[in-house]
Structures are given as structure tokens and as C-alpha cells.
N, C-alpha and C positions, 0 to 999 in steps of 0.2 A: 504494500500500500504506500501511498505518498502522504506523508504528514510533514509538511514543510513549516519550520519555524526557526527563529533565531534564539539561541540560548545565551542570555546575558552572562558575562563572567561572574556577576554578583550572585547568580543562582547556582554556581558550582560549589559544592561542599568541599572545602579545602582541608578540613580537620575533622576528626571524629566528634560526634555530638558531646562526648564527655569533656572534650576540650572547649566546648561552647557552653559549659555549665549545665548540661542535660544528662539524664541517665540514658542508657541505650534505648530504653523503651519510651523516652520522652520526645522522640522525633514526631513530626506531624504526619497525619494519615488522611489522605484524601480518599473518600469512599465514592465509588461510581457504580450506579445501577440504573436500570431502565427508568427509575423514578427521578433520576438526576444525580447531582453530586453534593456531597456534604463534607464538612471539615471537622477533623477530630485530632486527638493525640493517640499515639499507638497504645497507650495504656487503656484506651477505650475499647480495644479489640474484643475482650470477652463479652461486652454488652452488645456488640455488633454481630456476633455469631450466635447460632442456635444450638441447643442441645442436639447431639447427633450429627452435627457437621463434622466432616473429616478434613484434617489438614495434612497434605502430603508434603513431607519435609525431607530435605537433602542432608544426609549424615556425613558428607565429605568434609574433611578438614583442610584448611589452606596450608600449603607448604611455602617456605621462603624460596621462591623459584627464580629470583634474579641474582645472577652471579657476574661480577665485573670481570672484564678482560684487562689484566694488568697493563699499565703503561699505555693506556688508550682511553678514548672517550666512549667506549662501547660497553654495553652490558648484554649478557645472554639471558633470555627468558626461556626457561625450561617449560615447555607447554604440555606435551602429551607423550608418554612412553607407548611405543607401538608394540604389537604382538611379537615382532621379530627382535625386540630389544633395542632397536634404534629409537631416536627421539625426534619429535617435531620441536624445533627451537626457533626463536625469533631474535635477531640482532637489532638492538636499538641504540640510539645515542644516549649518553648518560642522562639521568633524570627523565628517561622515557619521552624525550621531546619529539622524536619521530623515528619510524623504522629506518634501519640502515639498509639501503637497497644496493649496495655495491659488493655484496658477497659473491664469491666465485666457487663453483663446485670444486672440491678437492682442497679448499683452503682450510687450514687448521688454526684455531684460536686457542692460545693458552688460557687457563683459568687458575684461580687461586688454589693453593694447596697442591700444585702439580697436576691438576686435572686439565682436560682439553675437550674441545668440541670440533669435529671435522665435518664440514658441509658436504653432503653427497649429491643431492638433487633438489631443485625448487619444489615446494609443495603448493604454494599459493602466491602467485603474482609477485614473486621476489620478496615476500614477507616472511613466510614460514619455510623452513628447510628441513628435509629429512637428513638426519645427522647421526654420526657415531659419537658417543660420549664416553670419555675416559674419566672415571671418578676415583682412580687409584685404588681400586678394590674395595671401596667403602660401600658401594651400592648408592644409587642416586638419592634416596631419602636421607640416608645418613650424611652424605656429602653436602646436600643442600642445608641440612640442619646446622652444619658447621660454617659453611662459606656463603650461604645464600641470605637474601633479605627479601621482604615482601615486594612484589611488583607494585610500582606506583607510577602514575602518569603525571604529566607536568602540572596539572591543577592541584596536586598535593605536593606542596613545597617541602614540607618537613618529613623526616623519617619517623615512622611509628613502629612500635614493636609488633611482632607477629600476633600477639594476643589481640591487638586491635582489629585483626583480619580474620578472627575466628567467630563462629556462631556457637550458640549453646547446644546445637544439634551435632556439631562436627566431632566425630569419633574416629574416622578412618582417613588418615592423611592422603592427599592425592590431588587436590585442586590447585592449579597454578594461580587462580584468582578466586577470591572469596565468593561463595554463593550468597550474595549480599542481602537478598530479601529476608534471610533468616537472622540478620544481625540484630534487629531491634528486640528480639525475644530475650527474655531473662528467665531464670529459674522461677522467680516469683510469678511472672506472667503466665508461664506454662502451667504452674500449679493452679492459677485462677481459671485457666481454660479447661483444665481437666475437671475441676470442681463444677464448671458450667455444663459439663457433659460433652465437650468437644473431644474428638478422638484424633489420634495421630497415626499416620501411615508412613513409616520411614522408608526412603529409597536412597540409592547411592548413585551419584553421577559426578565424576571428576572433571571439573571445568578446565578447558584449555585457555590459551592466551587470546584475549579479545582483540577485535580489530576496530579501535575507535576512529581511525581515519577512513578506512575503506569500507567499513560495514559489510564485511564478507559474511556469507552464510555460515552457520555452524558446520564444523567438520566432525567426523566420527569421534566420539568420546566414550570412555569406559563407563559402564553403568551396571547396576544390579538392583532388581526389585524382588524383595522377599515374597514368597508365596502368601504369607499372612497379610502383607500390605495389599497385594493385588486382590485377595479375597475380601478384605475390609472395604476397599473401594468398590468392588462389584456389589457387595451387599448394600452399601449406602445408596448407590445409584438405583438398585432394584427397589429399595424402600422409598425412593423419592427424596432422600436426604442429599444435602449439598456436599460436593467434593471440591475443595479449594486447594490449589497448589501454592506452595510457598516458593516462589521463584520460577523463572523460565527453565532452570535446570530440572526441577522436579516435574514440570510438565513434560519435558523431553523424555525423562526416564519412564514415567508412568504411561505415556502414550506409545511407548515401544512395546510391541507385542512379543516380547521374549523375557526371560527371567534375568539374563545377564549376558555380557559380551560388549560389543561396540555398537552404539546406536548411530545411525545416519538419518534418523527422523528429523524432518524440518516441518514445523507447523506453519501453515499459511491459511488464509480464509478459504481457499479452494479445497484444501484437505479437511479443515475443521478439526475439532477435538472430539474424542470418543469417551474419555474417562474422567474428565474434569469439567466442572461447571463454572469455577471462578479462579481468580489468581491474585495473589499478593505479590507485588513487584515494586522495584524502584522505578524512577523516571528515566526514560531512555533518550539518547541523543537524536537529533533530527536525522531522518533517513536510516536509522538503525534497523538492522534486519529483524530484531526482536519485535518491532512494532507489528510485523505481520502476524506473529503469534497473539499479540494483544488484540488485534482486530479479529482474529479467529474466535476469540473468547468473548469479547465485548461488543463487537460490531464497529463499523467505521464511524457512525454518527456519535456514539457514546465516547469513543476514543478521542475524536476531535474535541468534543465538549470538555472531556477530562483535561486535555493538555492546554486548552485555552484557559481553563480555570486555574490550573497549576501555575501557569506563567503569570497570570494576573494576580494571584494570591501570594506569589513569592516562595513557592516550594523549592526545596533544594535538590539538586541532581547528584548522581554518582553514588559510589558505594558507601559514603558517609552521610548521605542525604536522607530525604524523607521518602515515604512509601505510599503506594497506591493500592487500594483494595478494589478489585473488579468483581462485582457480585451479579448473579443472574437475576 
């Protein structure tokens, strides 16, 4: 879909809400439904959901996936480990100002701790590369834990610890970037939701490196959906109860008709959704491919109304920003 708008720099969340004097669950929440839009705080969520609603949540934890190239202005973003043991990686200028598009197949880049990455072949328009990675026998997760830092883009000027990029649901490390729709949840809020009668269906999808400049379509990512979660979602839909995904990653996982592996599902209005009714998500950049998924769930008209209102009311974008609840 085409959703054209200009995003003022003032609406880019540059620091976590905790640094703005808020709790994680103190961010703003714009609720969109066929009846219109309304303004809330995320702490209102239990009052906005119904007993029996099911929230599909991503249990992937974020890894510190950015590793500098010594004596250069480059950083390597570890995106996705492939079934054959190679990696998709992205080279960017320091502070993630822009993709580095001058890589050459066969070129080797040294990394901290004696590691290295060797580019083998382009994967996507000169941005992502299929690469061989040498982590000096540590294994990639252990290597990144020592030498990596969280991926950050130019709108986030300061460095923040990896804890700022985790969600309360994240238990299995593997995401290059935070499944950020789950960030506002706290243990206290989850307890309130459970007491309200809201149910949780955990799924797993390890997110790769986003494409904030080119807005590329999602590429295959690792996922797993427990049978208990799939059954819970199926029962809810059979009973007429609402299934609401927390984040676009959760949609992609639960909409894949398999239990685990690599999903290449792309949600568009033409495809539609089969297992979810609503979505809790952040606000997406102009022309972002995720907007197709939002349109598939909410419809074009409501989505346009949502973004007009979010811009007019000063909601904040990006992983440290505010959130949007799309309800049927």
C-alpha cells in the first residue's frame, strides 16, 4: 500500500522512555478500531482487552549483533544465521548512518577478538551479504556477547545497554533487532492481564536486520510455534474470541502454516491474515513494507486515519517510541 507522509525529526524517539522519566509501560497507546481512534497510556491495556482475548507474543531475545571493524568507520551487523552455517550480514558506516555499498565478494573484514567476516555473494541489492564468519571457536552467540553491542541507527545518538533492547517475553537469544512491540510490557502489567483473563500464546521468531532506507520485504527468518500456542489460537478463533499479535514478528510466525523452520511468509492485503484479528505494533516509517501487513489487518481507511492522528497528536516513532493497538 502507499501511505505517504513526512516524519518530523521531533517525533523520532531518541532515548528509551525510562530516560524520559517514564516507566516502560508509560508510553502512549493509540487504539484504532472501526469505531475510530482513541488515546491512552499503555498501562490502560488491561481495560482495553476482554477476558478470553489471546495475545500472541514473541519469546526471542535480542543479541548484541553489531561488531566494529577495527581501524575503520565500519560496523558489521550480524543478521541471520543460515541453515548451512553461513550468515547474512550487513556492513554499515559507524553509528549506522547508512549501508556500506562498496563491499566486494571475497573481501575479508577483521573483527574484534581475532574474528572475521568474509563476503561471499550479495543477498539483497548490495545491502545484505551471504558471508562466512570466523568467531575463533566461540560460537556466534558467545562471540557477540563479548564483542558485540546492540544495533542502533542514527536517530539514537547514545549507546544503551543490551537490557534496554530486551522484552519481558524474551527467553531465547537470536534476534538481531528487538521485537519492539513487546517492550512496553512489564511483569506487573502481564500479571494484570492474566488477572483480567487474557491468555498468552508464545511463539518464536528471530528478527533479522531491518532495512530503514530501502524498505525491503522481509526475508526468511527462523521461527517456531509450539503446538499448544497454535491450539490456543485455533480454539479462540473457533469460540469467537479475539487473537491479537504483539508485533509484526508474531504475526509472521503464527501465520506460517508449519511448526518450525524458516518462514518466507509476507503479509499483504491481497493475502490477508488467517489466524489473527488484531495487532499491537509500533509506528512505522513512510513506505515501510510492514504497512502492508497493517493494512491487511486494519484496512486502508483505518490505517490512514490512524497515522494522521498519530502525527497530529505527536506520537513517537521507532523502537523506543509509542505503540498502536489495531482492534477488529
